[in-house]
All heavy atoms as an XYZ file, in Angstrom:
913
protein
N     -13.812     -3.283    -31.143
C     -12.634     -3.176    -30.311
C     -12.675     -4.306    -29.279
O     -13.684     -4.526    -28.626
C     -12.599     -1.816    -29.611
C     -11.434     -1.689    -28.658
S     -11.500     -0.236    -27.575
C     -11.072      1.024    -28.714
N     -11.570     -5.009    -29.138
C     -11.485     -6.096    -28.158
C     -11.433     -5.510    -26.752
O     -10.801     -4.477    -26.521
C     -10.247     -6.938    -28.419
N     -12.082     -6.193    -25.853
C     -12.118     -5.727    -24.461
C     -10.846     -6.170    -23.742
O     -10.469     -7.329    -23.792
C     -13.335     -6.311    -23.771
C     -13.456     -5.855    -22.359
C     -14.692     -6.380    -21.729
N     -14.611     -6.072    -20.304
C     -15.439     -6.523    -19.417
N     -16.416     -7.308    -19.774
N     -15.298     -6.202    -18.157
N     -10.203     -5.257    -23.073
C      -9.024     -5.571    -22.273
C      -9.452     -5.770    -20.831
O     -10.305     -5.041    -20.327
C      -7.994     -4.441    -22.334
O      -7.489     -4.322    -23.631
N      -8.868     -6.753    -20.193
C      -9.161     -7.000    -18.796
C      -7.871     -7.036    -17.996
O      -6.843     -7.487    -18.487
C      -9.908     -8.325    -18.626
C     -11.311     -8.274    -19.172
C     -12.111     -9.514    -18.820
O     -11.697    -10.260    -17.905
O     -13.134     -9.721    -19.456
N      -7.953     -6.578    -16.775
C      -6.810     -6.621    -15.874
C      -6.695     -8.027    -15.301
O      -7.653     -8.558    -14.753
C      -6.970     -5.592    -14.746
C      -5.777     -5.512    -13.854
C      -4.604     -4.947    -14.301
C      -5.825     -6.011    -12.561
C      -3.490     -4.871    -13.475
C      -4.720     -5.942    -11.729
C      -3.539     -5.365    -12.192
N      -5.523     -8.635    -15.445
C      -5.294     -9.998    -14.951
C      -4.808     -9.917    -13.510
O      -3.612     -9.894    -13.227
C      -4.299    -10.714    -15.856
C      -4.851    -10.884    -17.273
C      -3.888    -11.536    -18.182
N      -2.648    -10.765    -18.185
C      -1.559    -11.086    -18.855
N      -1.531    -12.150    -19.570
N      -0.493    -10.329    -18.818
N      -5.763     -9.900    -12.606
C      -5.499     -9.708    -11.187
C      -4.595    -10.794    -10.613
O      -3.650    -10.489     -9.883
C      -6.826     -9.662    -10.400
O      -7.661     -8.656    -10.966
C      -6.594     -9.353     -8.939
N      -4.879    -12.048    -10.934
C      -4.075    -13.143    -10.373
C      -2.621    -13.051    -10.820
O      -1.708    -13.261    -10.022
C      -4.678    -14.494    -10.750
C      -5.977    -14.782    -10.036
C      -6.566    -16.130    -10.418
O      -5.820    -17.012    -10.883
O      -7.784    -16.289    -10.243
N      -2.410    -12.736    -12.074
C      -1.042    -12.608    -12.585
C      -0.324    -11.446    -11.904
O       0.856    -11.546    -11.546
C      -1.059    -12.413    -14.101
N      -1.038    -10.334    -11.709
C      -0.441     -9.186    -11.031
C      -0.078     -9.549     -9.596
O       1.013     -9.220     -9.115
C      -1.395     -7.981    -11.052
C      -0.832     -6.779    -10.356
C       0.221     -6.066    -10.905
C      -1.346     -6.361     -9.136
C       0.759     -4.958    -10.255
C      -0.825     -5.259     -8.480
C       0.237     -4.556     -9.041
N      -0.975    -10.246     -8.913
C      -0.708    -10.638     -7.527
C       0.510    -11.562     -7.443
O       1.348    -11.415     -6.556
C      -1.936    -11.316     -6.917
C      -1.719    -11.699     -5.472
C      -1.794    -10.739     -4.469
C      -1.405    -13.008     -5.123
C      -1.571    -11.080     -3.140
C      -1.181    -13.356     -3.797
C      -1.269    -12.391     -2.809
O      -1.037    -12.729     -1.502
N       0.624    -12.507     -8.381
C       1.783    -13.410     -8.399
C       3.084    -12.629     -8.604
O       4.086    -12.894     -7.933
C       1.628    -14.457     -9.502
C       0.568    -15.491     -9.216
C       0.324    -16.425    -10.395
O       1.177    -16.485    -11.310
O      -0.721    -17.090    -10.393
N       3.064    -11.675     -9.518
C       4.251    -10.854     -9.762
C       4.564     -9.980     -8.547
O       5.732     -9.807     -8.179
C       4.054     -9.995    -11.001
N       3.533     -9.465     -7.913
C       3.706     -8.663     -6.705
C       4.299     -9.524     -5.589
O       5.191     -9.088     -4.850
C       2.354     -8.085     -6.286
C       2.351     -7.006     -5.225
C       3.085     -5.772     -5.719
C       0.908     -6.655     -4.876
N       3.826    -10.755     -5.480
C       4.350    -11.681     -4.475
C       5.834    -11.971     -4.723
O       6.629    -12.034     -3.794
C       3.543    -12.979     -4.475
C       3.885    -13.875     -3.296
O       4.180    -13.345     -2.200
O       3.843    -15.101     -3.464
N       6.208    -12.110     -5.978
C       7.632    -12.334     -6.291
C       8.480    -11.119     -5.894
O       9.565    -11.266     -5.352
C       7.803    -12.652     -7.765
C       7.228    -14.000     -8.132
C       7.523    -14.364     -9.560
N       6.673    -15.422    -10.034
C       6.749    -16.687     -9.661
N       7.646    -17.062     -8.802
N       5.932    -17.596    -10.165
N       7.951     -9.927     -6.144
C       8.672     -8.710     -5.740
C       8.809     -8.671     -4.219
O       9.852     -8.288     -3.679
C       7.935     -7.468     -6.247
N       7.765     -9.104     -3.520
C       7.802     -9.159     -2.053
C       8.853    -10.152     -1.575
O       9.652     -9.849     -0.684
C       6.417     -9.570     -1.525
C       6.356     -9.755     -0.015
C       5.037    -10.362      0.416
N       4.884    -11.746     -0.003
C       5.392    -12.792      0.669
N       6.076    -12.617      1.771
N       5.194    -14.017      0.224
N       8.877    -11.331     -2.180
C       9.837    -12.367     -1.778
C      11.275    -11.946     -2.056
O      12.168    -12.195     -1.243
C       9.523    -13.685     -2.498
C       8.228    -14.367     -2.066
C       7.905    -15.533     -2.994
C       8.313    -14.825     -0.621
N      11.486    -11.319     -3.199
C      12.830    -10.842     -3.551
C      13.344     -9.865     -2.496
O      14.515     -9.889     -2.123
C      12.819    -10.171     -4.942
C      12.608    -11.231     -6.022
C      14.096     -9.376     -5.188
C      12.199    -10.660     -7.361
N      12.444     -9.030     -1.986
C      12.820     -8.033     -0.981
C      12.765     -8.578      0.441
O      13.022     -7.860      1.391
C      11.908     -6.821     -1.111
C      12.107     -6.130     -2.446
C      11.128     -5.046     -2.666
N      11.313     -4.522     -4.015
C      10.603     -3.578     -4.551
N       9.655     -3.002     -3.855
N      10.830     -3.181     -5.779
N      12.371     -9.842      0.560
C      12.293    -10.523      1.862
C      11.394     -9.774      2.851
O      11.774     -9.496      3.986
C      13.689    -10.737      2.440
C      14.546    -11.643      1.594
C      15.915    -11.854      2.225
N      16.688    -12.790      1.443
C      17.696    -12.446      0.644
N      18.055    -11.185      0.545
N      18.357    -13.364     -0.038
N      10.192     -9.449      2.371
C       9.219     -8.727      3.190
C       7.996     -9.591      3.422
O       7.680    -10.474      2.623
C       8.775     -7.437      2.483
C       9.852     -6.397      2.175
C       9.243     -5.251      1.383
C      10.497     -5.894      3.452
N       7.267     -9.316      4.506
C       5.965     -9.938      4.682
C       4.928     -8.965      4.128
O       5.232     -7.824      3.783
C       5.721    -10.319      6.152
C       5.726     -9.120      7.081
O       5.185     -8.062      6.770
N       6.347     -9.276      8.234
N       3.675     -9.424      4.050
C       2.645     -8.586      3.440
C       2.366     -7.320      4.251
O       2.040     -6.274      3.681
C       1.368     -9.391      3.224
C       1.519    -10.323      2.056
C       1.627    -11.680      2.103
C       1.627     -9.962      0.677
N       1.789    -12.172      0.834
C       1.790    -11.146     -0.063
C       1.602     -8.757     -0.010
C       1.921    -11.165     -1.445
C       1.736     -8.763     -1.395
C       1.884     -9.956     -2.094
N       2.505     -7.378      5.552
C       2.307     -6.181      6.371
C       3.352     -5.129      6.008
O       3.040     -3.938      5.888
C       2.401     -6.530      7.860
C       2.163     -5.349      8.769
C       2.236     -5.735     10.223
C       2.028     -4.493     11.082
N       2.182     -4.757     12.491
N       4.581     -5.569      5.791
C       5.644     -4.640      5.399
C       5.391     -4.067      4.002
O       5.685     -2.904      3.746
C       7.001     -5.342      5.454
C       7.433     -5.695      6.866
C       8.618     -6.638      6.894
O       8.670     -7.621      6.153
N       9.581     -6.352      7.767
N       4.839     -4.886      3.109
C       4.491     -4.396      1.772
C       3.431     -3.308      1.886
O       3.530     -2.262      1.236
C       3.995     -5.545      0.857
C       3.429     -4.995     -0.450
C       5.112     -6.543      0.585
N       2.428     -3.550      2.726
C       1.371     -2.556      2.923
C       1.971     -1.236      3.404
O       1.649     -0.162      2.875
C       0.331     -3.076      3.914
N       2.854     -1.312      4.387
C       3.472     -0.098      4.925
C       4.346      0.603      3.893
O       4.279      1.813      3.728
C       4.296     -0.449      6.163
C       3.446     -0.892      7.337
C       4.270     -1.491      8.483
O       5.509     -1.554      8.381
O       3.648     -1.915      9.478
N       5.163     -0.175      3.179
C       6.094      0.410      2.214
C       5.381      0.992      0.995
O       5.824      2.000      0.441
C       7.115     -0.636      1.773
N       4.296      0.364      0.587
C       3.597      0.814     -0.619
C       2.525      1.857     -0.334
O       2.065      2.545     -1.243
C       2.961     -0.379     -1.336
O       1.940     -0.948     -0.540
N       2.095      1.922      0.914
C       1.054      2.880      1.271
C      -0.354      2.390      1.016
O      -1.292      3.179      1.013
N      -0.515      1.077      0.791
C      -1.862      0.520      0.643
C      -2.228     -0.223      1.923
O      -1.355     -0.619      2.690
C      -1.991     -0.423     -0.577
C      -1.638      0.293     -1.856
C      -1.157     -1.660     -0.408
N      -3.501     -0.421      2.137
C      -3.929     -1.103      3.358
C      -3.710     -2.609      3.239
O      -3.689     -3.168      2.139
C      -5.405     -0.824      3.631
O      -6.207     -1.439      2.644
N      -3.564     -3.241      4.386
C      -3.430     -4.700      4.412
C      -4.693     -5.346      3.852
O      -4.612     -6.386      3.180
C      -3.161     -5.176      5.838
N      -5.840     -4.744      4.090
C      -7.087     -5.309      3.566
C      -7.123     -5.257      2.033
O      -7.688     -6.147      1.388
C      -8.308     -4.618      4.161
O      -8.316     -3.253      3.830
N      -6.504     -4.245      1.446
C      -6.412     -4.178     -0.013
C      -5.596     -5.351     -0.543
O      -5.963     -5.985     -1.528
C      -5.776     -2.846     -0.462
O      -6.659     -1.776     -0.100
C      -5.514     -2.812     -1.956
N      -4.498     -5.656      0.136
C      -3.662     -6.787     -0.285
C      -4.402     -8.108     -0.101
O      -4.266     -9.016     -0.929
C      -2.343     -6.779      0.483
C      -1.441     -5.578      0.191
C      -0.241     -5.561      1.123
C      -0.997     -5.570     -1.259
N      -5.197     -8.219      0.942
C      -5.999     -9.426      1.165
C      -7.028     -9.585      0.050
O      -7.196    -10.684     -0.492
C      -6.703     -9.364      2.540
O      -5.706     -9.288      3.557
C      -7.580    -10.586      2.759
N      -7.692     -8.506     -0.307
C      -8.677     -8.563     -1.395
C      -8.004     -8.936     -2.718
O      -8.549     -9.721     -3.500
C      -9.429     -7.239     -1.522
C     -10.441     -7.004     -0.417
C     -11.360     -5.818     -0.706
N     -10.650     -4.569     -0.916
C     -10.261     -3.742      0.044
N     -10.503     -4.043      1.303
N      -9.641     -2.620     -0.235
N      -6.814     -8.414     -2.951
C      -6.063     -8.741     -4.158
C      -5.725    -10.234     -4.178
O      -5.855    -10.895     -5.215
C      -4.790     -7.889     -4.210
C      -4.024     -7.823     -5.509
C      -4.883     -7.248     -6.627
C      -2.781     -6.972     -5.335
N      -5.335    -10.776     -3.034
C      -5.028    -12.208     -2.923
C      -6.266    -13.055     -3.204
O      -6.143    -14.204     -3.660
C      -4.477    -12.520     -1.537
N      -7.443    -12.508     -2.969
C      -8.707    -13.211     -3.206
C      -9.197    -13.044     -4.643
O     -10.274    -13.495     -5.000
C      -9.782    -12.709     -2.235
C      -9.474    -13.014     -0.795
C     -10.383    -12.276      0.176
O     -11.071    -11.312     -0.185
N     -10.379    -12.718      1.418
N      -8.370    -12.372     -5.464
C      -8.726    -12.213     -6.872
C      -9.546    -10.984     -7.194
O     -10.007    -10.820     -8.319
N      -9.700    -10.089     -6.223
C     -10.458     -8.858     -6.460
C      -9.520     -7.784     -6.986
O      -8.374     -7.686     -6.570
C     -11.155     -8.416     -5.185
C     -12.184     -9.441     -4.741
C     -12.855     -9.048     -3.462
C     -13.847    -10.138     -3.104
N     -14.113    -10.202     -1.701
N     -10.029     -6.984     -7.889
C      -9.218     -5.933     -8.501
C      -8.969     -4.795     -7.518
O      -9.873     -4.395     -6.788
C      -9.917     -5.384     -9.735
C      -9.998     -6.384    -10.839
C     -10.632     -5.761    -12.058
N     -10.820     -6.789    -13.049
C     -11.879     -6.882    -13.818
N     -12.835     -6.001    -13.728
N     -11.967     -7.850    -14.689
N      -7.767     -4.241     -7.549
C      -7.500     -3.084     -6.685
C      -8.108     -1.823     -7.287
O      -8.363     -1.753     -8.485
C      -5.964     -2.995     -6.704
C      -5.582     -3.561     -8.033
C      -6.596     -4.652     -8.315
N      -8.353     -0.837     -6.432
C      -8.793      0.455     -6.949
C      -7.600      1.114     -7.640
O      -6.458      0.680     -7.491
C      -9.354      1.342     -5.825
C      -8.302      1.658     -4.777
O      -7.526      2.608     -4.987
O      -8.248      0.942     -3.755
N      -7.860      2.133     -8.405
C      -6.826      2.769     -9.224
C      -5.674      3.313     -8.372
O      -4.504      3.135     -8.708
C      -7.436      3.894    -10.096
C      -6.350      4.683    -10.802
C      -8.399      3.310    -11.106
N      -5.992      3.966     -7.261
C      -4.939      4.528     -6.417
C      -4.070      3.431     -5.808
O      -2.840      3.568     -5.737
C      -5.534      5.402     -5.310
C      -6.167      6.667     -5.856
O      -5.746      7.134     -6.941
O      -7.085      7.194     -5.194
N      -4.685      2.336     -5.378
C      -3.910      1.216     -4.818
C      -3.041      0.577     -5.891
O      -1.881      0.246     -5.646
C      -4.842      0.163     -4.211
O      -5.526      0.699     -3.103
N      -3.607      0.403     -7.082
C      -2.825     -0.157     -8.179
C      -1.622      0.724     -8.481
O      -0.501      0.232     -8.626
C      -3.697     -0.318     -9.427
C      -2.976     -0.858    -10.661
C      -2.428     -2.257    -10.415
C      -3.913     -0.846    -11.867
N      -1.842      2.029     -8.535
C      -0.737      2.955     -8.807
C       0.343      2.851     -7.733
O       1.540      2.835     -8.040
C      -1.259      4.388     -8.900
N      -0.070      2.758     -6.481
C       0.901      2.641     -5.383
C       1.681      1.332     -5.466
O       2.900      1.313     -5.261
C       0.186      2.722     -4.029
O      -0.366      3.994     -3.835
N       0.996      0.239     -5.767
C       1.659     -1.066     -5.843
C       2.590     -1.154     -7.045
O       3.687     -1.730     -6.957
C       0.620     -2.194     -5.879
C      -0.143     -2.374     -4.572
C      -1.341     -3.299     -4.770
C       0.782     -2.894     -3.479
N       2.188     -0.570     -8.163
C       3.045     -0.534     -9.351
C       4.298      0.286     -9.045
O       5.420     -0.120     -9.367
C       2.272      0.038    -10.562
C       3.200      0.457    -11.678
C       1.264     -0.986    -11.067
N       4.116      1.407     -8.405
C       5.245      2.262     -8.046
C       6.192      1.548     -7.091
O       7.410      1.563     -7.264
C       4.739      3.561     -7.421
O       5.804      4.375     -7.025
N       5.645      0.895     -6.082
C       6.471      0.192     -5.093
C       7.215     -0.985     -5.715
O       8.394     -1.184     -5.473
C       5.606     -0.304     -3.934
C       6.379     -1.192     -3.008
C       7.224     -0.787     -2.017
C       6.431     -2.616     -3.020
N       7.795     -1.893     -1.409
C       7.323     -3.027     -2.018
C       5.810     -3.594     -3.798
C       7.603     -4.361     -1.752
C       6.087     -4.929     -3.540
C       6.978     -5.290     -2.518
N       6.540     -1.764     -6.544
C       7.106     -3.013     -7.056
C       8.001     -2.830     -8.269
O       8.846     -3.677     -8.547
C       5.986     -3.985     -7.428
O       5.238     -3.483     -8.524
N       7.805     -1.757     -9.008
C       8.538     -1.587    -10.254
C       7.910     -2.344    -11.411
O       8.467     -2.396    -12.500
N       6.743     -2.930    -11.186
C       6.043     -3.640    -12.244
C       5.325     -2.643    -13.136
O       5.080     -1.500    -12.745
C       5.015     -4.602    -11.636
C       5.567     -5.747    -10.807
C       4.451     -6.443    -10.031
C       6.299     -6.744    -11.691
N       4.971     -3.075    -14.323
C       4.183     -2.255    -15.223
C       2.770     -2.803    -15.273
O       2.568     -3.989    -15.566
C       4.793     -2.294    -16.628
O       3.910     -1.724    -17.559
N       1.796     -1.969    -14.991
C       0.402     -2.409    -15.059
C       0.051     -2.861    -16.467
O      -0.772     -3.758    -16.650
C      -0.524     -1.285    -14.602
N       0.695     -2.279    -17.472
C       0.429     -2.644    -18.864
C       0.673     -4.128    -19.132
O      -0.001     -4.727    -19.963
C       1.305     -1.833    -19.818
C       0.870     -0.391    -19.937
O      -0.231     -0.059    -19.453
O       1.627      0.398    -20.513
N       1.620     -4.710    -18.438
C       1.935     -6.121    -18.656
C       0.791     -7.033    -18.230
O       0.755     -8.201    -18.607
C       3.207     -6.499    -17.901
N      -0.154     -6.511    -17.458
C      -1.256     -7.316    -16.936
C      -2.603     -6.936    -17.544
O      -3.640     -7.360    -17.088
C      -1.288     -7.212    -15.407
C       0.028     -7.606    -14.810
C       0.982     -6.658    -14.480
C       0.349     -8.941    -14.638
C       2.209     -7.027    -13.967
C       1.577     -9.327    -14.132
C       2.506     -8.364    -13.794
N      -2.540     -6.117    -18.600
C      -3.752     -5.722    -19.319
C      -3.575     -6.125    -20.778
O      -2.771     -5.530    -21.485
C      -3.996     -4.201    -19.235
C      -5.234     -3.813    -20.034
C      -4.114     -3.756    -17.798
N      -4.260     -7.146    -21.174
C      -4.249     -7.559    -22.572
C      -2.876     -7.871    -23.149
O      -2.714     -7.843    -24.347
N      -1.890     -8.108    -22.317
C      -0.569     -8.499    -22.776
C       0.296     -7.376    -23.313
O       1.371     -7.619    -23.823
N      -0.166     -6.137    -23.205
C       0.657     -5.026    -23.684
C       1.847     -4.824    -22.769
O       1.783     -5.079    -21.576
C      -0.157     -3.742    -23.736
C      -1.247     -3.791    -24.771
C      -2.047     -2.550    -24.722
N      -2.531     -2.382    -23.345
C      -3.438     -1.536    -22.983
N      -3.978     -0.754    -23.851
N      -3.828     -1.443    -21.732
N       2.937     -4.342    -23.343
C       4.161     -4.161    -22.579
C       4.864     -2.894    -23.027
O       5.056     -2.670    -24.206
C       5.084     -5.369    -22.799
C       6.439     -5.348    -22.128
C       6.273     -5.409    -20.610
C       7.259     -6.526    -22.590
N       5.224     -2.058    -22.085
C       5.999     -0.859    -22.372
C       7.313     -0.963    -21.619
O       7.327     -1.284    -20.436
C       5.268      0.404    -21.896
C       4.059      0.753    -22.703
C       3.466      2.049    -22.195
C       2.238      2.427    -22.971
N       1.608      3.627    -22.436
N       8.446     -0.678    -22.274
C       9.719     -0.701    -21.569
C       9.740      0.334    -20.455
O       9.193      1.415    -20.599
C      10.734     -0.331    -22.654
C      10.032     -0.523    -23.951
C       8.570     -0.343    -23.675
N      10.355     -0.041    -19.352
C      10.423      0.851    -18.199
C      11.645      0.456    -17.378
O      11.934     -0.715    -17.212
C       9.153      0.687    -17.377
C       9.104      1.488    -16.120
C       7.799      1.252    -15.388
O       6.777      0.965    -15.973
N       7.841      1.354    -14.082
N      12.351      1.427    -16.840
C      13.519      1.135    -16.017
C      13.057      0.670    -14.642
O      12.448      1.423    -13.893
C      14.393      2.379    -15.894
N      13.305     -0.591    -14.325
C      12.952     -1.162    -13.037
C      14.065     -2.112    -12.618
O      15.016     -2.334    -13.352
C      11.633     -1.950    -13.104
O      11.772     -2.991    -14.072
C      10.461     -1.072    -13.477
N      13.879     -2.716    -11.455
C      14.876     -3.682    -11.033
C      14.823     -4.899    -11.955
O      13.791     -5.199    -12.539
C      14.678     -4.054     -9.567
C      13.351     -4.697     -9.264
C      13.194     -4.982     -7.784
O      13.889     -5.863     -7.286
O      12.379     -4.301     -7.148
N      15.943     -5.606    -12.120
C      16.037     -6.683    -13.113
C      14.956     -7.760    -13.020
O      14.377     -8.136    -14.036
C      17.421     -7.281    -12.854
C      18.203     -6.163    -12.252
C      17.211     -5.378    -11.446
N      14.667     -8.270    -11.837
C      13.675     -9.340    -11.743
C      12.274     -8.849    -12.099
O      11.484     -9.598    -12.679
C      13.697     -9.987    -10.364
C      14.890    -10.911    -10.136
C      14.874    -11.441     -8.707
C      14.915    -12.051    -11.116
N      11.971     -7.616    -11.777
C      10.673     -7.073    -12.161
C      10.574     -6.958    -13.679
O       9.532     -7.242    -14.265
C      10.448     -5.699    -11.526
O      10.331     -5.821    -10.133
N      11.658     -6.560    -14.324
C      11.670     -6.461    -15.780
C      11.469     -7.836    -16.411
O      10.672     -7.994    -17.336
C      12.993     -5.877    -16.266
C      13.178     -4.425    -15.941
C      14.533     -3.908    -16.402
O      15.337     -4.638    -16.954
N      14.782     -2.641    -16.172
N      12.189     -8.819    -15.909
C      12.077    -10.174    -16.450
C      10.667    -10.709    -16.255
O      10.066    -11.274    -17.178
C      13.127    -11.101    -15.801
C      14.535    -10.676    -16.230
C      12.872    -12.567    -16.158
C      15.650    -11.304    -15.407
N      10.123    -10.536    -15.061
C       8.773    -11.008    -14.769
C       7.765    -10.346    -15.695
O       6.882    -10.996    -16.255
C       8.413    -10.725    -13.296
O       9.333    -11.421    -12.461
C       7.001    -11.163    -12.972
N       7.898     -9.050    -15.883
C       6.982     -8.304    -16.750
C       7.028     -8.841    -18.176
O       5.993     -9.075    -18.806
C       7.356     -6.822    -16.718
C       6.436     -5.945    -17.503
C       6.658     -4.456    -17.235
N       7.990     -4.043    -16.941
C       8.865     -3.581    -17.852
N       8.532     -3.499    -19.112
N      10.060     -3.182    -17.485
N       8.221     -9.077    -18.679
C       8.370     -9.583    -20.043
C       7.762    -10.979    -20.173
O       7.051    -11.279    -21.136
C       9.855     -9.591    -20.467
C      10.057    -10.343    -21.768
C      10.372     -8.160    -20.596
N       8.013    -11.841    -19.206
C       7.482    -13.206    -19.276
C       5.962    -13.227    -19.174
O       5.307    -14.034    -19.836
C       8.126    -14.085    -18.201
C       9.619    -14.376    -18.443
C      10.220    -15.088    -17.240
C       9.818    -15.187    -19.707
N       5.366    -12.351    -18.361
C       3.903    -12.288    -18.287
C       3.307    -11.779    -19.594
O       2.198    -12.150    -19.968
C       3.442    -11.411    -17.122
C       3.274    -12.193    -15.855
C       4.240    -12.154    -14.864
C       2.161    -13.000    -15.655
C       4.101    -12.898    -13.700
C       2.020    -13.740    -14.495
C       2.985    -13.682    -13.523
O       2.843    -14.418    -12.375
N       4.021    -10.936    -20.304
C       3.515    -10.389    -21.561
C       3.680    -11.362    -22.729
O       3.020    -11.210    -23.750
C       4.235     -9.078    -21.877
N       4.525    -12.372    -22.583
C       4.784    -13.332    -23.655
C       3.628    -14.331    -23.748
O       3.535    -15.268    -22.960
C       6.108    -14.051    -23.386
C       6.510    -14.969    -24.527
O       5.697    -15.223    -25.450
O       7.642    -15.462    -24.494
N       2.778    -14.132    -24.714
C       1.589    -14.972    -24.874
C       1.918    -16.369    -25.387
O       1.076    -17.259    -25.350
C       0.590    -14.288    -25.811
C       0.097    -12.953    -25.295
C      -0.626    -13.064    -23.969
O      -1.533    -13.863    -23.815
N      -0.217    -12.266    -22.997
N       3.161    -16.582    -25.849
C       3.529    -17.911    -26.353
C       3.875    -18.881    -25.230
O       3.947    -20.086    -25.458
C       4.711    -17.802    -27.327
O       5.887    -17.406    -26.638
N       4.073    -18.364    -24.011
C       4.391    -19.229    -22.876
C       3.118    -19.699    -22.188
O       2.186    -18.924    -21.998
C       5.230    -18.466    -21.840
C       6.680    -18.184    -22.181
C       7.286    -17.266    -21.139
C       7.465    -19.481    -22.271
N       3.116    -20.974    -21.799
C       2.003    -21.448    -20.970
C       2.194    -20.853    -19.576
O       3.303    -20.442    -19.207
C       2.008    -22.972    -20.883
O       3.127    -23.428    -20.132
N       1.136    -20.835    -18.789
C       1.228    -20.312    -17.429
C       2.248    -21.112    -16.617
O       3.076    -20.542    -15.911
C      -0.146    -20.357    -16.767
C      -0.155    -19.773    -15.370
C      -1.554    -19.748    -14.768
O      -2.544    -19.788    -15.519
O      -1.642    -19.686    -13.542
N       2.206    -22.433    -16.748
C       3.144    -23.286    -16.024
C       4.586    -23.049    -16.488
O       5.507    -22.963    -15.676
C       2.767    -24.761    -16.201
C       3.635    -25.677    -15.369
O       3.744    -25.442    -14.143
O       4.214    -26.634    -15.924
N       4.775    -22.928    -17.787
C       6.109    -22.671    -18.330
C       6.668    -21.344    -17.857
O       7.827    -21.235    -17.454
N       5.803    -20.323    -17.886
C       6.219    -19.001    -17.420
C       6.602    -19.037    -15.947
O       7.654    -18.537    -15.549
C       5.083    -17.999    -17.641
C       5.437    -16.587    -17.184
C       4.221    -15.745    -16.925
N       3.437    -16.321    -15.857
C       2.126    -16.550    -15.929
N       1.438    -16.267    -17.009
N       1.483    -17.073    -14.898
N       5.763    -19.664    -15.130
C       6.041    -19.734    -13.694
C       7.318    -20.518    -13.409
O       8.085    -20.157    -12.509
C       4.865    -20.347    -12.951
C       3.655    -19.426    -12.923
O       3.804    -18.227    -13.210
O       2.567    -19.917    -12.604
N       7.564    -21.569    -14.173
C       8.788    -22.358    -14.002
C      10.022    -21.522    -14.319
O      10.999    -21.520    -13.565
C       8.751    -23.612    -14.899
O       7.624    -24.408    -14.529
C      10.021    -24.435    -14.759
N       9.970    -20.788    -15.418
C      11.103    -19.927    -15.790
C      11.337    -18.862    -14.720
O      12.468    -18.615    -14.299
C      10.859    -19.264    -17.164
C      10.896    -20.323    -18.270
C      11.916    -18.184    -17.442
C      10.418    -19.809    -19.614
N      10.262    -18.232    -14.248
C      10.394    -17.194    -13.226
C      10.970    -17.767    -11.941
O      11.840    -17.153    -11.308
C       9.043    -16.490    -12.984
C       8.665    -15.662    -14.212
C       9.099    -15.610    -11.735
C       7.265    -15.091    -14.175
N      10.500    -18.946    -11.530
C      11.036    -19.586    -10.323
C      12.531    -19.861    -10.454
O      13.301    -19.617     -9.518
C      10.298    -20.895    -10.025
C       8.882    -20.674     -9.520
O       8.572    -19.563     -9.070
O       8.100    -21.653     -9.561
N      12.944    -20.369    -11.611
C      14.366    -20.675    -11.816
C      15.210    -19.401    -11.786
O      16.255    -19.356    -11.139
C      14.567    -21.413    -13.147
C      14.008    -22.813    -13.151
S      14.277    -23.796    -14.655
C      14.384    -22.633    -15.971
N      14.756    -18.388    -12.487
C      15.509    -17.129    -12.541
C      15.562    -16.481    -11.162
O      16.612    -15.984    -10.738
C      14.898    -16.175    -13.587
C      15.136    -16.744    -14.993
C      15.482    -14.770    -13.460
C      14.383    -16.015    -16.090
N      14.454    -16.493    -10.443
C      14.404    -15.902     -9.110
C      15.364    -16.610     -8.162
O      16.109    -15.959     -7.418
C      12.962    -15.943     -8.549
O      12.102    -15.217     -9.429
C      12.893    -15.339     -7.161
N      15.364    -17.939     -8.192
C      16.266    -18.705     -7.323
C      17.726    -18.427     -7.669
O      18.553    -18.205     -6.773
C      15.966    -20.193     -7.442
N      18.052    -18.426     -8.949
C      19.431    -18.164     -9.364
C      19.841    -16.738     -9.001
O      20.944    -16.507     -8.490
C      19.581    -18.389    -10.869
N      18.978    -15.788     -9.236
C      19.276    -14.394     -8.930
C      19.503    -14.200     -7.434
O      20.467    -13.545     -7.019
C      18.140    -13.502     -9.423
C      18.445    -12.028     -9.345
C      19.154    -11.395    -10.356
C      18.028    -11.275     -8.260
C      19.429    -10.040    -10.278
C      18.303     -9.925     -8.185
C      19.005     -9.308     -9.202
O      19.286     -7.978     -9.130
N      18.626    -14.779     -6.635
C      18.766    -14.654     -5.182
C      20.084    -15.264     -4.714
O      20.785    -14.693     -3.875
C      17.588    -15.321     -4.474
N      20.421    -16.407     -5.248
C      21.664    -17.072     -4.842
C      22.892    -16.277     -5.286
O      23.835    -16.092     -4.530
C      21.710    -18.471     -5.429
C      22.941    -19.224     -5.006
C      22.910    -20.652     -5.453
N      24.120    -21.307     -5.026
C      24.483    -22.498     -5.425
N      23.724    -23.180     -6.239
N      25.599    -23.016     -4.990
N      22.873    -15.812     -6.512
C      24.037    -15.102     -7.043
C      24.200    -13.713     -6.440
O      25.310    -13.270     -6.195
C      23.960    -15.040     -8.572
C      24.066    -16.395     -9.261
C      23.760    -16.259    -10.743
C      25.439    -17.025     -9.035
N      23.103    -13.016     -6.208
C      23.229    -11.690     -5.598
C      23.577    -11.803     -4.129
O      24.269    -10.944     -3.593
C      21.946    -10.853     -5.776
O      20.836    -11.567     -5.249
C      21.711    -10.500     -7.221
N      23.148    -12.849     -3.474
C      23.500    -13.083     -2.074
C      25.010    -13.304     -1.960
O      25.661    -12.779     -1.070
C      22.747    -14.292     -1.532
C      23.042    -14.615     -0.096
C      22.236    -15.826      0.348
C      22.603    -16.213      1.750
N      21.893    -17.410      2.181
N      25.549    -14.090     -2.906
C      26.983    -14.374     -2.893
C      27.812    -13.172     -3.303
O      28.977    -13.070     -2.936
C      27.294    -15.565     -3.815
C      26.750    -16.866     -3.257
O      26.528    -16.989     -2.057
N      26.498    -17.815     -4.128
N      27.228    -12.270     -4.079
C      27.967    -11.107     -4.564
C      28.125    -10.044     -3.495
O      28.982     -9.183     -3.588
C      27.261    -10.514     -5.784
N      27.302    -10.090     -2.458
C      27.325     -9.037     -1.429
C      28.383     -9.288     -0.392
O      28.887    -10.230     -0.092
C      25.964     -8.919     -0.760
C      24.953     -8.357     -1.721
C      23.598     -8.241     -1.063
C      22.593     -7.711     -2.057
N      21.287     -7.620     -1.528
């Protein structure tokens, strides 16, 4: 059986995008998600979160933890950018740079278009 590993850096990048979309700072993310600021700092340093913190962050962000474990992906109703990010992280045919470029473009367009729609 192949060993699955949690891709902490990819999860943190996706979490950061969810934070930016909501226009929050990390302290606000800690408060809204119910995790400590030190947990978010450790995550930024590449350390894996404990199970309860991961569950809280997944719940807050709308991301799927499955997308960051061995590339598995399960459909889930979440906000549009979280869904797109999850799908792009699960796509093993994309290079990391290509994936990040696509996410940056979509995020910028979405932010601009939703800002104008309000």
